[in-house]
N, C-alpha and C positions, 0 to 999 in steps of 0.2 A: 581387558581395561577395565581398570578397577572405576565402578562406579563413581564412588562419593567422587572421587577426582575428575569424573563427568560433573556428575548438580554444584561441585564448587566453582567450576567455569559458568554455569551454566546462573549457578545463582547475583556468582559478581558482575556476567551480565546484568542481570537483573536489577545491580542493587546501581548502579555504573546509569542504563540509563531513566534518562534520554540527555545529562547533565554533562556525562565524558561516554563521546560515539568513540574518540577514538578507543579507550579506553573498552570498549561493549564490543566494540569488532575486534579484535584481539581476544579478549573471549571470545565469543558463537565459534570464532576461524577452532581456537579452540575442541574448544566443545565438540564440534563438530566434525573437527579432522578424526577426534577421538570414534566414532558413534552420529556420521553423516545423513543419519534416519530421523535423528532428536527430535520428537518435532516439538517441542517447544522451543530447543534451539533453533528450530527454521521457524517457528512464527517468530519470532520474537529482531531476525530478522528477516526478514518480511514485515514486520512496522515497522524498522530500522527503515527497509531501502525507501519503503511508500511514502513517513512523515519525513524523516532528517534530510534522504537524499533525488524522492523525489522521479526513482525509478522503481514507477510503475509497471514492468513489465520481468522484471525481475521481484519484486514485492512480490506479483501474481504465479510464478511460479516455486517459488520457495516456503511459501502458501498453497501453497496446493502439491504443494511433496509433504508439506506439516501433516494436513489433512490425511490422506495418503499409512502414517504412519499415525495416528489422533487413536488414544486412546480410555475416548469418551467420549458421549454424543452429546453434551453441553461443550466441550472443547472443541469436537466438528464443529458445531453450529455455531458456536462464535465466528471460528473461519468460514464457513459459510460467509455470514455478515461481512470481515471484512473484504474480503476474493470481492463485496459486491460490492461495495464504499469507492473498494480503487478504482473496479469498470470503473464507478458513473463521473471519475472525475475524468475518465480518459474518454467517457465519449464525443467525438464531436458535438461542439455543442451547434444547432442548429441557427444559417443563415435570416433572420426575420429580412425578408425581404424594404427594405426603404420607401418609401410612396415620395413617388418624384411630385415637389414640392411645383407649386402650380406659379408659374413668373405673372407679372404683372398684365402679360402681354393676351395670355389665356384666361386670365380675373376678367379683364377686358372684354373679351370675345366674347366670354357667357350674358355677363355683363348687359352686352350689349344685346340678346338674344333673347 
């Protein structure tokens, strides 16, 4: 695979994101079809899945794959931060038990005592 062609697709995807999602996805798919382990294309696909499409599971999968093929500690650390941020979005929120409103009868009973 010609590295320049691969980089061209990745750069086109970067340029189109987030303004033209169709073009972004098309270019990322081309880039990943040539090199399925391209860390930056996987990273951008993960961000797109999370931020634009709301598919957090696919986003985390893409980001974990990008991390596996990451090429420097700064980039890997950034991917870890993105994964944590997305996981925070999908954690179930704890329900706060609402206090039962006291009825007028309960208030009267309390006042009589």
